[in-house]
C-alpha positions as CSV (number, residue, x, y, z in Angstrom):
1,X,24.0,18.3,-16.2
2,X,22.0,19.0,-13.6
3,X,19.7,16.1,-11.2
4,X,16.8,17.6,-9.8
5,X,14.2,15.7,-8.2
6,X,10.8,15.5,-10.6
7,X,8.0,16.9,-8.6
8,X,5.3,15.3,-10.2
9,X,6.6,11.5,-9.8
10,X,7.8,12.6,-6.6
11,X,4.1,13.5,-5.5
12,X,2.9,9.9,-7.6
13,X,5.4,8.6,-5.5
14,X,3.7,10.2,-2.3
15,X,0.2,9.7,-3.3
16,X,0.8,6.0,-3.6
17,X,2.6,5.4,-0.1
18,X,-0.5,7.3,1.4
19,X,-2.6,4.8,0.0
20,X,-0.5,2.4,1.1
21,X,-0.6,3.3,4.6
22,X,-4.3,3.5,4.5
23,X,-4.5,-0.2,3.6
24,X,-1.6,-1.1,6.4
25,X,-4.4,-0.3,8.4
26,X,-7.4,-1.6,6.5
27,X,-6.2,-4.9,6.3
28,X,-4.8,-5.8,9.3
29,X,-8.1,-4.7,11.3
30,X,-10.2,-6.6,8.7
31,X,-8.4,-9.8,9.6
32,X,-8.4,-8.8,13.6
33,X,-12.3,-8.7,13.0
34,X,-12.6,-12.1,11.8
35,X,-10.1,-13.7,13.7
36,X,-12.6,-12.5,16.8
37,X,-16.0,-14.2,15.1
38,X,-15.0,-17.5,13.8
39,X,-18.8,-18.4,13.9
40,X,-20.1,-15.4,11.3
41,X,-21.2,-16.1,8.2
42,X,-18.3,-13.4,6.4
43,X,-15.5,-15.7,8.3
44,X,-14.3,-16.7,5.4
45,X,-15.1,-13.6,2.9
46,X,-13.7,-11.0,5.6
47,X,-10.4,-13.6,5.7
48,X,-9.7,-13.6,1.9
49,X,-10.1,-9.5,1.8
50,X,-7.8,-8.9,4.8
51,X,-5.0,-10.8,2.8
52,X,-5.6,-9.7,-0.2
53,X,-5.4,-6.0,1.5
54,X,-2.3,-6.7,2.8
55,X,-0.9,-8.3,-0.2
56,X,-2.0,-5.0,-1.4
57,X,-0.4,-2.7,0.7
58,X,3.4,-4.7,0.4
59,X,3.0,-4.2,-3.2
60,X,1.6,-0.8,-3.4
61,X,4.4,0.4,-0.8
62,X,7.2,-1.0,-3.1
63,X,5.8,0.7,-6.4
64,X,5.3,3.4,-4.3
65,X,9.3,3.8,-3.1
66,X,10.7,2.6,-6.3
67,X,8.3,6.5,-7.7
68,X,10.2,8.2,-5.4
69,X,13.6,6.4,-6.0
70,X,12.9,7.2,-9.9
71,X,11.7,10.9,-9.1
72,X,15.3,11.7,-6.7
73,X,18.0,9.5,-8.4
74,X,16.9,9.0,-13.0
75,X,18.4,11.6,-14.7
76,X,16.7,13.0,-17.4
């Protein structure tokens, strides 16, 4: 009985974390641009999209951490 890392699941988790990193920079950037121009017609849509991207970053981050943990600690 050996505990080996499932490499395919580990790579999938790392790819998920890369997407999370992208969302972690995109969401706050959108919010910064939106709050900088409150008189523009795209003010509210940009705030909504920015909040959705920030929430997606949190959810995707937890999913990626779970995948990485499962690849290391689950037994087959």
